[in-house]
Residue, then its C-alpha position, 0 to 999 in steps of 0.5 A: m863418128k864426129l863429122s866435118d862441116r862438108h860431111e854433114k852437108l853432103l848428107k843432108r843433100t841424099f839419101i841412104d837406103f830405107h834409113q831417115m837421114s835426120e837420124v843417120i846424120k847423128s851417127p853416120l857410117i863413111f866408109e873409104k876402103a875395104q878388102g876382103l872381110y872387112c871394110w875401114d870408114i875415113q877415120g881408120k875403124r875396122y868393120f867385119d863386114a859379115i854380110g859382104g855388103i849387102f849379100v853381095a861380096v861372096l868372094g870379098h871385097r876386091h878379090p884380086r881375080v875380079m881386080e885383074a880381070m877388070r883391069v884387063q877389060m878396061g884397056k878392051m872396052t867398057l861399053a859396047p853399042p847396045m842396039h847394034g851388037i853384043s861384045d864377045v865377053t858378054l857371050d863368054l859370060i853367057e857360055k860361062l853361067g850356062s855351064v853351071t845354071p840347073g838343067n836348060v836354064n841358059y837362055i840368058k840375058p846379063f842385066s844391071g842389077g837384081s830389079e832389072s832382072l826379075e822385071a825383064a822375067m816378067k816382061f818375059s813371060r808375059q810376052y812368051f805367052k801372048q806368041t803362045g797362045h795363052p794371052g790372058k796369062y798375066k797374073f804372078i803369084s809370090c809370098y808375103l814377107s818376100y822382096h823382088g826389088a825396088t822398081f815398080a814391078a818388082m816391089a809389086a811382087g814383093g810382099s812387104g807391106k810397109r816398102k810398098m805402102k807410100f808408093e801406092p796404088q800398086m801394079n795390077g795383076f799381082l797376087k800374094v800367098f802366105s809365107p811358111i813362115q807366117l803359119r808355123d805356129s798352126f801346125s805341128t811340124w815345119e814338115e806339115t806348115n810348108r805342105f799346107s802353103a805350098r798348096m796355096f799356090e794351087d788353090v790361088i791359080v784354080n781359084e784366078g784361073p789357069e789361063t790368067v796366071a803367067c809365073v809363080i815367084l819364089e824367093p829359095i830362101c827370104n831374107t826379108g822374112g828372116i832368111v825363111t828356109p822351106t823343105d825340099e819337098y815345098f819347092r817339089m810341090v809348087r813345082e808340079t802345080c805350075d807344070r799342071h797348070n802351065v805356070l812358069l816357076i821363077f827362082d829370084e836368086v838375086l840373094t842367094g846364087f853364086g855359091k852361097t847355099g853350098d851350091m851355085f844356085a840355091a835351085q840345086t840345093f832344094g832340088t828343084t830346077p825353075d823356069i828362069i832364075c834372077a840373078g844379081k849381088g853376088l855374080t861380080s862379087g861386088a866389083v861392079p853392079v850386074g844382073a842376069m835373067m836366065a830362062r830355059e832355053d826352049l821357050a826362046d823360040a817363042f821370039y825367034g821368027p821373020p823380021g816383020e813379025g816383032l817377036e823379038f823380045a821388046h826390053g833392052h838396058t842401055f847397060a845391060g851386058n856391059p862388058l866390063a861387069c861380064a868380065a868380073g862376072i866371068a873371074v867370080i864364075d871360075e874361082i867358084v869353079d877353080k877352088a870349089l867355093d861352093k862345096k867348101a860354104r857348106a862345110l863352113g856352113e855346117y861350121l857357122a851354124g854350130k858357133l850360132e847354136g852356142l847363141k841359144s845360153l843366153g835364152v832369147v835364140r828362137e830358131i837358127r836357119g839357113k844354107g851354107v854360110l847364108r845364116g839367120v837367128e830369129l829373137v825372141k825375149d824368152a826361147v822357152t815360152m816364145e815371148q816377144f820382146p814389147m815393140g819399144k824394146k826390141l832386142g833387134t834395134a839395141l843390136k843395130k847399135t851395138s853391132i856397129e860399135n863392135g866395128l860389125i855389120m850385119r842385116i838386122d831387123p827388129d826381130w832377128f838377123a842375117i850373116c853371109p860371110p864371104l867364101i873366101a873366109e876359114e874357121s879362124d874367121l867365124d870365130e872372131l864373127c861369131g864372138l863379136i856377135e855374142k858381145s854385141l848380143k850382150e851388150a844390147l841385152d843389158l839395152v833393153e832389160 
C-alpha cells in the first residue's frame, strides 16, 4: 500500500498492537470499510476476514440486526449515570445473558471488554472469600501459554512470557501450571496428557495450601498456545479438584463465547459449568466494546447486607453496562438463538475441519485443533518426523506476508495459524476461505525453501 505523507506522519504517532511500527510503516494496512465477511482497505482491496477482526465479529461486520438495535437505542440513551442507577436496557441484557448461560451462572455485570471482565472476576473472588470467612484465599492458578488480557492483573494471570517481561515485576499471587500442549510428547495419548495436566492443579493447590488459593482460571480453548483444545475429562477433573478445595473455577470465554464452539459457551461444549464466566469480543459482534462477568447467583449473597457494613462489590467502570453496548449485545444473542447459529457452527465446523485436513497433503501440517468454527492448524517442516522449521525460516512468518497479499486475514504465529469465520458463513464461503489458505500456504512454502 502506497502511503500519503499524511498517513505516514500519523502512523509514526501511534502504535498497532504487538507490531514494530518501523516495519509496519513499510507496508501498512489501513482499512476503510467492512461488511459481512469482508474488509476493504483505503485503496479498495478486499480481504476475507477469517477471524472476524480478532475473534469478535461472530455475525460478521455491521450485521443489520445489530446496527438497527443500536440505531434505536441511540434515539433513547447512550450513557446512564453509573454511580446512581442502571439503564433498563442493561437489565434487559442481564436477563438475556442469564437465559443462555449454563447452570445458575446468571449474576451478571457488563463491562467494556474482556480484560475488564477478568479483572472484575478476580476482584470479585478475593472479596467473596474475605466476606465468607476465608480471607487468606487470594492466589490464582492458570496455565502457561494462556492469555487473559492486557491489564496488569489479567496480564499476571496470563502465561505468555514474551507479553509480560517488559512490564515486570508482575503482581504477586499468580501461579502457573503447564498447558497440555506443552506435555503431549511425554505421553502416548492426548487423553493421558490431559489427565496428567489436570492433576497438576491439585498438586499446586495442596502444596500452596488450599486456604491460600482463590481461583483456577482457564481458557476452554487457548488461542495464544495455538488453539489448544483439552479433553472433556480435563475440565471435569479440574472442576472436581476445585470443589474439593473450595476453589472457584473461572472460565475465560472472552474468545470462545457466543456460538463459535457449537454452543453459546464453550463450557456447554465441554460439559463443565464453572463458577464464573468472563466474556467479551463476540457479544456485540464488534459493533461496540463490551465485556461481561457472569457468576453463580448464590455467590452474590456474600455481597448483600446492611449499607454500613461495606459488603457491596467495591468495583466499577465508567462505561460498564453502557446502554448502546447492551442493545447490541441483546441483538447478537437474539440472532444466535433465533437462527440456531450455535448449532450451525457445529455443522460448519465439521465441514471446515474436513477442508483443512486437505492441507495435510502439503506435508507441513502436524495437527488441526478446535471446536465448531474456531480452528487452528499447527505447522511443522516435516509432518512425518515432526521436525520444526528453523528459527530464521518459520513458515508462519512467511504466511503472514502471503496471506495479506492474497486478501486473507488470519491469526498467524510462527508455528500455527487460526481461523474463526463468522456464523453467517456458508459452505461456499468456507470453500473460498480454504482456497485462499491453500494458495497462501503454498506461496509461503516457496519463500522458506
